[in-house]
C-alpha positions as CSV (number, residue, x, y, z in Angstrom):
1,M,0.0,0.0,0.0
2,N,1.3,3.4,-0.8
3,K,1.3,6.4,1.5
4,R,-1.7,8.0,-0.2
5,N,-3.9,4.9,0.3
6,I,-2.8,4.6,3.9
7,N,-3.8,8.2,4.5
8,Y,-7.2,7.6,2.8
9,V,-7.9,4.5,4.9
10,L,-6.9,6.3,8.1
11,V,-9.1,9.4,7.3
12,T,-12.0,7.1,6.5
13,I,-11.6,5.1,9.7
14,F,-11.2,8.3,11.8
15,S,-14.3,9.8,10.2
16,L,-16.4,6.7,10.8
17,A,-15.3,6.5,14.4
18,L,-16.2,10.1,14.9
19,L,-19.6,9.8,13.3
20,T,-20.4,6.5,15.1
21,S,-19.4,7.9,18.5
22,C,-21.5,11.0,18.1
23,G,-24.6,9.1,16.9
24,G,-24.2,6.6,19.8
25,E,-24.2,9.4,22.4
26,K,-27.4,10.9,21.0
27,K,-29.1,7.5,21.1
28,K,-28.0,7.0,24.8
29,E,-29.4,10.4,25.7
30,E,-32.7,9.5,24.0
31,E,-32.8,6.2,25.9
32,K,-32.1,7.9,29.2
33,E,-34.8,10.5,28.4
34,T,-37.4,7.7,27.6
35,I,-36.6,5.9,30.8
36,K,-36.8,9.1,32.8
37,I,-40.2,10.0,31.3
38,G,-41.5,6.5,32.1
39,A,-40.3,6.9,35.7
40,Q,-42.1,10.2,36.0
41,K,-45.3,8.7,34.8
42,E,-45.2,6.2,37.7
43,E,-45.0,9.1,40.2
44,E,-48.1,10.9,39.0
45,P,-50.7,11.6,41.6
46,V,-53.2,8.9,42.1
47,V,-56.2,11.0,43.2
48,E,-57.2,13.8,40.9
49,E,-59.6,16.4,42.3
50,A,-61.0,18.5,39.4
51,D,-64.0,19.1,41.6
52,S,-63.2,19.1,45.3
53,N,-66.3,17.0,46.0
54,V,-65.1,14.2,43.6
55,A,-62.0,12.1,44.1
56,E,-61.1,10.5,40.8
57,V,-59.0,7.4,41.5
58,V,-57.3,5.1,38.9
59,I,-56.0,1.8,39.9
60,V,-54.3,-0.6,37.5
61,G,-54.0,-4.4,37.6
62,D,-51.9,-6.6,35.4
63,D,-51.1,-10.2,34.4
64,T,-48.7,-10.6,37.3
65,M,-51.5,-10.3,39.9
66,R,-50.6,-6.8,41.1
67,F,-52.3,-3.5,41.7
68,D,-50.2,-0.5,41.1
69,L,-51.5,1.0,44.4
70,S,-51.5,-0.3,47.9
71,E,-53.0,2.8,49.4
72,I,-55.7,5.2,48.4
73,K,-56.6,8.3,50.3
74,V,-59.8,10.3,50.0
75,K,-61.7,12.8,52.1
76,A,-64.8,12.0,54.1
77,G,-68.0,13.0,52.3
78,Q,-66.4,13.0,48.8
79,K,-67.9,11.2,45.9
80,V,-65.4,8.7,44.7
81,K,-65.1,7.9,41.0
82,L,-62.8,4.8,40.8
83,T,-61.6,3.4,37.6
84,L,-60.0,-0.1,37.4
85,R,-57.8,-0.7,34.4
86,H,-56.4,-4.2,33.5
87,K,-53.3,-3.5,31.5
88,G,-52.6,-7.2,30.9
89,K,-53.5,-9.4,28.0
90,M,-55.0,-12.4,29.7
91,A,-58.7,-13.2,29.5
92,V,-61.1,-12.6,32.4
93,N,-61.6,-16.3,33.1
94,V,-57.8,-16.8,33.5
95,M,-56.6,-13.5,35.1
96,G,-59.7,-11.5,36.0
97,H,-59.5,-8.6,38.3
98,N,-62.0,-6.5,40.3
99,F,-61.8,-3.9,43.0
100,V,-63.8,-4.7,46.2
101,L,-63.9,-2.2,49.0
102,L,-64.8,-4.0,52.2
103,A,-66.9,-2.6,55.1
104,S,-65.2,-1.9,58.4
105,G,-64.6,-5.0,60.4
106,V,-64.9,-7.5,57.6
107,D,-62.2,-10.1,57.7
108,M,-60.4,-10.1,54.3
109,V,-59.4,-13.8,54.4
110,D,-62.9,-15.0,55.3
111,F,-64.4,-12.8,52.5
112,A,-61.8,-14.0,50.0
113,T,-62.5,-17.6,50.9
114,K,-66.2,-17.2,50.3
115,A,-65.5,-15.3,47.1
116,A,-63.3,-18.0,45.7
117,S,-66.3,-20.4,45.5
118,S,-68.6,-17.8,43.9
119,Q,-67.7,-18.1,40.2
120,A,-71.4,-17.8,39.2
121,T,-71.6,-14.3,40.7
122,N,-68.2,-13.1,39.5
123,Y,-66.5,-13.9,42.8
124,I,-68.8,-11.6,44.8
125,P,-70.4,-13.9,47.4
126,A,-74.2,-13.9,47.5
127,G,-75.5,-12.3,50.6
128,S,-72.4,-10.2,51.1
129,E,-74.1,-6.9,50.5
130,N,-73.4,-5.7,54.1
131,D,-69.7,-6.7,53.8
132,I,-69.0,-4.5,50.7
133,I,-69.0,-0.8,50.4
134,A,-68.5,-0.8,46.6
135,H,-67.1,-3.1,43.9
136,T,-66.3,-3.1,40.2
137,N,-67.3,-5.7,37.7
138,L,-64.7,-8.5,37.0
139,I,-62.6,-7.5,34.0
140,G,-59.9,-9.1,31.8
141,G,-56.9,-7.8,29.9
142,G,-57.3,-4.5,28.1
143,Q,-60.6,-3.8,29.9
144,T,-61.7,-1.0,32.2
145,A,-64.4,-0.7,34.8
146,T,-65.6,2.5,36.6
147,I,-67.8,2.9,39.7
148,E,-68.9,5.8,41.7
149,F,-69.7,5.8,45.4
150,D,-69.7,8.0,48.4
151,A,-66.6,7.8,50.7
152,P,-67.5,6.0,53.9
153,A,-66.9,7.4,57.4
154,V,-63.4,8.4,58.5
155,G,-61.3,5.3,58.9
156,T,-59.1,2.7,57.2
157,Y,-60.8,0.1,55.0
158,D,-59.4,-2.9,53.2
159,F,-59.7,-3.4,49.4
160,L,-58.8,-6.4,47.3
161,C,-59.3,-8.3,44.1
162,S,-61.7,-11.2,44.9
163,F,-60.6,-13.5,41.9
164,P,-59.5,-16.8,43.5
165,G,-56.1,-16.4,45.2
166,H,-55.5,-12.8,44.1
167,Y,-56.3,-11.2,47.5
168,A,-52.9,-12.5,48.9
169,I,-51.1,-9.9,46.7
170,M,-53.8,-7.7,45.2
171,K,-54.9,-5.8,48.3
172,G,-54.4,-2.5,50.0
173,K,-55.8,0.2,52.4
174,F,-58.5,2.7,51.5
175,I,-58.0,5.6,53.9
176,V,-60.8,8.1,54.5
177,E,-59.5,11.3,56.2
């Protein structure tokens, strides 16, 4: 190889290295930004209050038997508009979810045990009207259910998914201040 060809090859390699490294940095910045935006989305407030008398709550379930919230806070006397979203893909008969707010003093394990054998009523036990403050319909992947109810008296209440076995993980506290 003559000197001219060597210079040409070196300039070409240097140029490619420079272009590649610049493009790579930009891509890394974009990836970091995407991750950062996703993290911020997770930190968004759960309860939105456009009207001070209405607490709009969104709770999300997925195919890994998890709610994204373990605690919900509202004010006494508020109307609660609760939306349950199932962001998974599994069908309702395989990975169905609901939101059940239990009345004060109701034992969650006893309720969930009764619910597990209540397939005909979508895992809401017949005769449990006094045990439940509010509940959504049972939904599958990609579906949404919304309910409205008045916040109960000041106190801490349990909520759960009553699909068989889900209550062990899909549960939380509904706090009325």
